[in-house]
BALOBA-1460 file (C-alpha; in Angstrom, 3 decimals):
// residues 117
<rec num="1" residu="m" x="43.805" y="-143.077" z="29.859"/>
<rec num="2" residu="s" x="46.520" y="-140.487" z="29.718"/>
<rec num="3" residu="d" x="48.337" y="-138.990" z="26.751"/>
<rec num="4" residu="t" x="52.119" y="-138.811" z="26.552"/>
<rec num="5" residu="y" x="53.915" y="-136.992" z="23.747"/>
<rec num="6" residu="d" x="56.985" y="-138.837" z="22.454"/>
<rec num="7" residu="l" x="59.517" y="-136.249" z="21.237"/>
<rec num="8" residu="t" x="61.623" y="-138.797" z="19.327"/>
<rec num="9" residu="r" x="58.714" y="-140.001" z="17.183"/>
<rec num="10" residu="s" x="56.475" y="-136.902" z="17.152"/>
<rec num="11" residu="t" x="53.492" y="-139.030" z="18.098"/>
<rec num="12" residu="t" x="51.127" y="-139.232" z="20.998"/>
<rec num="13" residu="i" x="51.175" y="-142.485" z="22.930"/>
<rec num="14" residu="r" x="48.072" y="-143.445" z="24.863"/>
<rec num="15" residu="t" x="48.701" y="-145.312" z="28.084"/>
<rec num="16" residu="q" x="46.181" y="-147.035" z="30.302"/>
<rec num="17" residu="t" x="46.322" y="-145.895" z="33.923"/>
<rec num="18" residu="s" x="45.856" y="-148.355" z="36.731"/>
<rec num="19" residu="g" x="42.285" y="-149.043" z="37.851"/>
<rec num="20" residu="a" x="43.324" y="-148.678" z="41.490"/>
<rec num="21" residu="d" x="44.689" y="-145.161" z="41.432"/>
<rec num="22" residu="c" x="44.686" y="-143.116" z="44.602"/>
<rec num="23" residu="a" x="41.604" y="-141.047" z="43.743"/>
<rec num="24" residu="s" x="39.460" y="-144.092" z="43.040"/>
<rec num="25" residu="l" x="40.593" y="-145.748" z="46.274"/>
<rec num="26" residu="v" x="39.694" y="-142.602" z="48.224"/>
<rec num="27" residu="r" x="36.251" y="-142.618" z="46.575"/>
<rec num="28" residu="l" x="35.812" y="-146.288" z="47.491"/>
<rec num="29" residu="a" x="36.918" y="-145.628" z="51.074"/>
<rec num="30" residu="t" x="34.489" y="-142.713" z="51.337"/>
<rec num="31" residu="l" x="31.649" y="-144.835" z="50.011"/>
<rec num="32" residu="g" x="32.547" y="-147.656" z="52.408"/>
<rec num="33" residu="a" x="32.623" y="-145.248" z="55.348"/>
<rec num="34" residu="l" x="29.241" y="-143.780" z="54.393"/>
<rec num="35" residu="v" x="27.524" y="-147.141" z="53.994"/>
<rec num="36" residu="g" x="29.151" y="-148.803" z="57.007"/>
<rec num="37" residu="g" x="28.787" y="-145.710" z="59.186"/>
<rec num="38" residu="s" x="25.128" y="-145.293" z="58.243"/>
<rec num="39" residu="l" x="24.329" y="-148.888" z="59.099"/>
<rec num="40" residu="a" x="26.235" y="-148.643" z="62.368"/>
<rec num="41" residu="a" x="24.567" y="-145.342" z="63.277"/>
<rec num="42" residu="a" x="21.092" y="-146.798" z="62.708"/>
<rec num="43" residu="s" x="21.906" y="-149.897" z="64.737"/>
<rec num="44" residu="n" x="23.532" y="-147.921" z="67.543"/>
<rec num="45" residu="l" x="20.650" y="-145.440" z="67.659"/>
<rec num="46" residu="r" x="18.259" y="-148.302" z="68.368"/>
<rec num="47" residu="r" x="20.624" y="-149.545" z="71.100"/>
<rec num="48" residu="v" x="20.708" y="-146.048" z="72.661"/>
<rec num="49" residu="e" x="16.906" y="-145.864" z="72.566"/>
<rec num="50" residu="s" x="16.630" y="-149.229" z="74.311"/>
<rec num="51" residu="g" x="19.200" y="-148.209" z="76.942"/>
<rec num="52" residu="d" x="21.797" y="-150.820" z="75.951"/>
<rec num="53" residu="l" x="24.351" y="-148.179" z="74.945"/>
<rec num="54" residu="n" x="25.098" y="-144.621" z="76.021"/>
<rec num="55" residu="p" x="25.290" y="-141.881" z="73.345"/>
<rec num="56" residu="s" x="29.047" y="-141.296" z="73.566"/>
<rec num="57" residu="a" x="29.770" y="-145.006" z="73.200"/>
<rec num="58" residu="a" x="27.388" y="-145.110" z="70.230"/>
<rec num="59" residu="v" x="29.266" y="-142.280" z="68.509"/>
<rec num="60" residu="a" x="32.601" y="-144.004" z="69.155"/>
<rec num="61" residu="a" x="31.304" y="-147.341" z="67.873"/>
<rec num="62" residu="t" x="29.853" y="-145.692" z="64.783"/>
<rec num="63" residu="g" x="33.155" y="-143.943" z="64.050"/>
<rec num="64" residu="t" x="35.102" y="-147.158" z="64.487"/>
<rec num="65" residu="t" x="32.771" y="-149.017" z="62.157"/>
<rec num="66" residu="a" x="32.937" y="-146.243" z="59.553"/>
<rec num="67" residu="l" x="36.740" y="-146.294" z="59.662"/>
<rec num="68" residu="t" x="37.037" y="-150.070" z="59.399"/>
<rec num="69" residu="t" x="34.522" y="-150.274" z="56.550"/>
<rec num="70" residu="a" x="36.428" y="-147.518" z="54.732"/>
<rec num="71" residu="v" x="39.681" y="-149.497" z="55.016"/>
<rec num="72" residu="a" x="37.991" y="-152.765" z="54.051"/>
<rec num="73" residu="t" x="36.287" y="-151.238" z="51.006"/>
<rec num="74" residu="a" x="39.444" y="-149.532" z="49.746"/>
<rec num="75" residu="l" x="41.535" y="-152.663" z="50.236"/>
<rec num="76" residu="g" x="38.871" y="-154.805" z="48.589"/>
<rec num="77" residu="g" x="38.801" y="-152.437" z="45.623"/>
<rec num="78" residu="a" x="42.581" y="-152.436" z="45.306"/>
<rec num="79" residu="v" x="42.777" y="-156.227" z="45.360"/>
<rec num="80" residu="a" x="39.874" y="-156.585" z="42.936"/>
<rec num="81" residu="s" x="41.280" y="-154.109" z="40.425"/>
<rec num="82" residu="s" x="44.649" y="-155.825" z="40.457"/>
<rec num="83" residu="l" x="43.135" y="-159.272" z="39.798"/>
<rec num="84" residu="a" x="40.152" y="-158.680" z="37.518"/>
<rec num="85" residu="e" x="39.205" y="-156.051" z="34.955"/>
<rec num="86" residu="q" x="35.421" y="-155.991" z="35.371"/>
<rec num="87" residu="g" x="32.284" y="-158.028" z="35.865"/>
<rec num="88" residu="l" x="31.179" y="-160.522" z="38.473"/>
<rec num="89" residu="a" x="34.685" y="-161.798" z="39.132"/>
<rec num="90" residu="r" x="35.824" y="-158.325" z="40.169"/>
<rec num="91" residu="l" x="32.757" y="-157.816" z="42.380"/>
<rec num="92" residu="g" x="33.242" y="-161.222" z="43.976"/>
<rec num="93" residu="i" x="36.914" y="-160.544" z="44.670"/>
<rec num="94" residu="m" x="36.079" y="-157.130" z="46.099"/>
<rec num="95" residu="f" x="33.381" y="-158.630" z="48.314"/>
<rec num="96" residu="a" x="35.660" y="-161.409" z="49.575"/>
<rec num="97" residu="a" x="38.656" y="-159.148" z="50.186"/>
<rec num="98" residu="g" x="36.513" y="-156.525" z="51.928"/>
<rec num="99" residu="t" x="34.804" y="-159.131" z="54.087"/>
<rec num="100" residu="l" x="38.089" y="-160.733" z="55.128"/>
<rec num="101" residu="t" x="39.614" y="-157.336" z="55.896"/>
<rec num="102" residu="l" x="36.657" y="-156.260" z="58.008"/>
<rec num="103" residu="y" x="36.610" y="-159.604" z="59.801"/>
<rec num="104" residu="g" x="40.324" y="-159.407" z="60.535"/>
<rec num="105" residu="l" x="40.108" y="-155.830" z="61.802"/>
<rec num="106" residu="q" x="37.197" y="-156.706" z="64.081"/>
<rec num="107" residu="r" x="38.986" y="-159.765" z="65.473"/>
<rec num="108" residu="w" x="42.164" y="-157.753" z="66.040"/>
<rec num="109" residu="s" x="40.184" y="-155.018" z="67.764"/>
<rec num="110" residu="e" x="38.378" y="-157.515" z="70.024"/>
<rec num="111" residu="e" x="41.612" y="-159.289" z="70.979"/>
<rec num="112" residu="r" x="43.342" y="-155.992" z="71.624"/>
<rec num="113" residu="g" x="40.442" y="-154.862" z="73.830"/>
<rec num="114" residu="e" x="40.674" y="-158.037" z="75.913"/>
<rec num="115" residu="t" x="44.393" y="-157.577" z="76.611"/>
<rec num="116" residu="d" x="43.998" y="-153.863" z="77.482"/>
<rec num="117" residu="e" x="41.480" y="-154.492" z="80.234"/>
């Protein structure tokens, strides 16, 4: 909430700020990058150990995953906060929007990689 002083009425008006302000979306994106990047790093480390992936490709793949999960989490949070105030509905919307965003980004990236080769 933020306070605004109304000079014409000499009163303070309390206004509700949006749930999807920039700072909260940045926090969500950071959290998404940390979780997604951590999972990708662990998975890619095992692939490097087994010889399926070289270290530089593992770092690149981990960075890509961290970036896409950051975008998906922030977008999911923005959609969820615009459609639901709190509770399971908001979590479900955030999960669905984040999943669809991540899926779409991965598909786009795969299709783009096929045409570049």
